[in-house]
N, C-alpha and C positions, 0 to 999 in steps of 0.2 A: 249968762245963759242959765236956763234951768237944768238941774241934773236928772230931771224926770226921764230923759232918754236913756239913762243908764239901766233903768229897770228893764229894758228890752234886750240888754246883752245877756246871753246865757252865762250862768255862773256854775262852776263845778262844785260839787259837794266836797268836803274835805276828805271823805272816804274815796270818792272817784279820783281826786287829784293825787292822793297818796298811790292808788294803784296805777295810775298814768305814770307817776314818776318812777315807781318800781319798774314798770314796763320799759321806760326808756333807759334806765340804768342797766337792765339786762341786755337791751339791744346793743348799748355800748360795749358792754362786756364781750359781746360776740363778734361785733364789727370792728372794734379798735383795741384789741387786746395788746398788752405790751410785755416785754420781758420774755421768759421762757414759756409763759402761758400760751403765747400765740402759736406754738408748735403742737399743742395738745390736739390730738384727734377729737373732733367733736366741738372744738372751739367756734367753728363755723359750722352751723347746723345743716343737715341734709335737705335738699331741696328736691322733693320728689318728682316735681315737674321737669326737672332737668335730669331725672333718672340717677340721683345721687344716692349711694349707699356706702357708708364708710366701712373699712375693714375693721375687724377686731384688733385689739391692741397686739395680740400674738401673732396675728397673720401680717399686720404692717411691720412688725419687728423682724419677722422671718424674711419678708421680701426685701426690706430695707438691707439687712445684713447680706443677702444674696447679691443684691445690686453692687454693694461695696465690694465684696470679694470678686465679682465679675469685672468690675471697672478697673480695679487694681489701683495702686499708688499713683495719686495724681490724676486719677481717672475722671471722666464727665459722665453724668448720669442725667437722662432725660425722663421726666415722669409725665407722661401723656394721659391725661383724664385720670390720673391716680394720685389725687392730692394726700391721701393717708400715708402713701409711701414717702412722699416728699416731706410731709410733716415729721414722720418718724426718723427719717434720715438726718433733718435739722435738729431734732431733739437729742439725737445720739452724739452731736458735736463731731461729726466726721468731717473735720476741716481738711482733710487731705484729698477730698474729692469735691469736684463741683457739681452742684445740683440745680436743675431748673425745672419749673412746673409749668406745664402747658395746659391751660384750662379756659374754658369758655366763660365760667362763672367769675366775674370781675370782683367779687368779694376777696378773692385770693390775691388780688393786687396788692394786699396789705404786705406781701413778701417782697415789695420793691422790684429791683432789677432782675430778680430770679424768676419773676412771673412773666410769662409769655402768653398773651392772649391767643387762644386756639379755637377755631371752628372747624369741626371735622368735615362740614360741608364744603370747606375750601381748603383741603388737606395741605397745599403748598403755599398758602398765603401766610407767610411768616416773615418777621423782621429781617432785614439785611444781615444783622449781627448773627442770625442763626444760619450757619453755612451747612453745606451738604457733607454728610458722613462725619460730623464733629463731635459725636457722643460714643463713648466706649460700649454703652448698653442703653437700651430704650426699654422702660417699664411702662407698659400701656394697658389700659382697662377701658375699652370702647363703652360708651355710655349706654348704648342700645344693643340688644340681642338681635341684630339683623344683618344680612349679608351685605346690604349697602353700607351701613355704618362701619363694619369691619373692613370692607373693601377700601373705602375712602381713608379710614384711619391707618390701614396698611401702607398707603402711599406716603403718609407722614413718617410712619416708622422706618420704612426702607430709605427715605431721604436723610433721616437724622443719623441712623446708626452706622458704625464702623463695621458692624457684624452681628453683635450679640443682641438678642430680643428676648424679653420676658413678658409674655402676654397673660393677662387674666380675663377670662370671659366665660360664658356659659358652655357647659358640657356639650350642648347641641351644636355648638360652632366648631367642633373638632376638626371636621373634614374641611370646611372652608378655610380654617386657620392654616391647616397643612399646606393646602393649595396656594394660598396667598403669601404665606410667610415662611414656609418650610419648617414649622415648628411642630414639636411632638408633646403629648401630654405628660405631665410630671405626676409623681405619685403624691407630692404634697397638695392638699386640698384647702384652698383659702376659705376663711370664714368671715362673715360680716357682723356688725354690732346688732343687726337686725336678722331674723330668719327670712331668708328669701325662698320664693316658691321655686325658682330656678336653680339647678345644680351648677355650681362654678368650679372651674378648674383653672390650673396654671399650665402654660405651655412655654417651651423654650427651644431655641435652635442650637444650643450648645450643652455640654456636659454640666448640668448644674447641680448644686447642692440640695435642690429640692427634689431630687430623685432618690434620696437617701432615706425616705420614710417621713413620717409625720412626727 
């Protein structure tokens, strides 16, 4: 047969091919990291359509340390829609605590058995292995600043926690957070890697180290 038909097959220029290969290499770096790099904040890029905004390194560290202190030796920590805190906890090699990440974004399934798929629209639709009141502290950051999102996420938080709650959400949600979860605003102010239009605050229902100034 003649090879004339091959002329109809689109051919990429060497420049385009190199750019495409670079793109795929970058994507692989972000979706299939290995070793310690997989716990770096930002290794999975923010998806603004999912209202994802990662904490700064300093904020993630402060929240992770607070969670460890609150959970205690051998404690269990649930990070609900708070992947930055989970990543920092794992980067710190806190082996004396158990940590799970509850996330809608399945890219975080790279963390294996510690990943729990979570949709706040179905707050109690959780795997059987996730039993009621099985976490010493729940660190939660509802993805949307709305009463509906906070109310539904609160059902998850109250189901998971043995008592302690650390909530990060907008300053405008203070009254609703107090009503739904019995939390009060802390003096520590969380920051993100990007400047957000809305003011954020931390809230807790116990005497936390986040009340000791910034």
